[in-house]
Residue, then its C-alpha position, 0 to 999 in steps of 0.5 A: m785882287d790889286m796885289a795880284r794884278q801888281s804881281a802879274g805886272e811886275a812879272l811881265a816887266s821882269q820878262r823883258v829881253a836884255g842883252s849885250a855882247r862885245l867882241g874884239c879881234f886882232l891881226r897876228d901872223g896874217r890871220t885875224r884872231l879873237r882877243t876878247l868876247h863878253q856875253d850877257g843876257a840874251a845876246r850871244i856870239r858864235m864863230p864858225a871855224a874858218d881856215n883863212g879870211p876874215l874872222e866870222a861872227v854870228l850874232i844871236n838873240t836867244a829870245g827869238g825876237l823883240t818887243g816893247g821894252d826889249r834892249l840889245g847891244w852889240s859892240v865890236e872892236v877890230e884892231a889895226g889890220a884885222d878883218a871881221s865879218l858879222t851877220t845874224q843867225a836869222c832875221e830879227k823879228v820885231y813884234r807888236s808892242a804893248a808898251g814902249r819900244a824895242e831898242v838895238a844899239v850897235r857900235l863898231d870900232v875899226g883900227a888903222g887899215g882894218r876892215v869890218a863888214w856888218l851884214p845882218q840878215e833882214t829885220i822883219v817888222f810886225d804890225r804895231a811894232a815900235f823899234s829904234r836902232t842906232l849904228e855908230v861906226d868909228l874908223a881909223e886911218g885907212a880902215e874900211a867898212l861895209l854896212l848893210e841894214a835891210t827891213v821887211f815890213g810884213r811877210l806877204a807870204m804869211g798874209e801879214r800887213v803892217e799898217q801901224g807902228t814906228f820904226c827909227d834907224r839912225w846911222r853915224v859913221r866917222r873916220e879919224g873923228v870926222l863925220v863922213h855919213a849920217e842919216a836918220f830914217r823914221v816911218g810911222p805911225a801910219i807905216a803902210a800909208s807912208l811907204a805907199r808914197p812915191a817919194a818914199a817906197g812907192g808901195a814897196i814893203a822891203v827896203a835896204t841901205v848899203l854903205l861902203v866906206s873905202a878907197q875902192a868905193e868909186s870904182m864899184v859904182e857902176p857894178v853896184r848899179a848893175a846889180i841893183g837894177e831899176e828898183g833902187g840906185a847908188s851914188f858916190w861921194t868924197v867926204g874929206r879923205s874918205g870915199k863912200l858909196l851909198a846904195r838904196l834898194y826896195a822890193a815888193d817883198g822880202y824874197r825879191l829883196r834878198q835875191r838882189l842883196v845876195p849878188l850885191v853883198r858878194l860883189l862888195n865883200g870881196a874875197a869874204g863873199l856871202p856870209k855862210l848863213w845867208s841863203l835864198 
């Protein structure tokens, strides 16, 4: 009996999701082209055909979700002058954890004059999930980044409510080696109680952070505030030689959050507009 239980435990342990993918792109003849692509485990990257504009990449977790002990890593290198837009095939789901936490690590490196748009679809957190994400971004001189992470704590339309769990999100953005943005968001173990506080989300269960590091960031502040409305806000800072616009949004559910994210992403992502896989 003990040996049978041990074998079952080993089988369960071996079923944990593990995956990593790395993409590199460069500029040639006025067009961003693929240089390298490496995929391992549950992490996959696909690139829809595009005649012009940035290189578009779709990130896929073939496991269909994450739970305790799962690990995913995404790494993207955008060389000098190149332009890449990244999104996910669907919303990432973080399920209840029996043990340990799910972890996602993202690294973006952008060369001089390059641009990256990190625009994944929402992360959906289930009750008693345990999740940790890190976002590391290194920008060379003149490089730009548009970064978005949106999270929904339970789907009201499905009758879901997130009472307990842990959620951690850590960002570090550097330009020419100098830290220009750092934040660490953590909620739990009493997620519902924490989000209900007026100083947190005031009872909202859908939240998003948008960061634009660009020489044009200051000029976008008022249009961004108009797009966000009253449920959120935006501010601009000059940090060293970098301008950054930071926006926060919150909503009563994921659908209402998406309704406001769509025009905001269209506004900030320039000619590239909205990722093709996004919809209301």
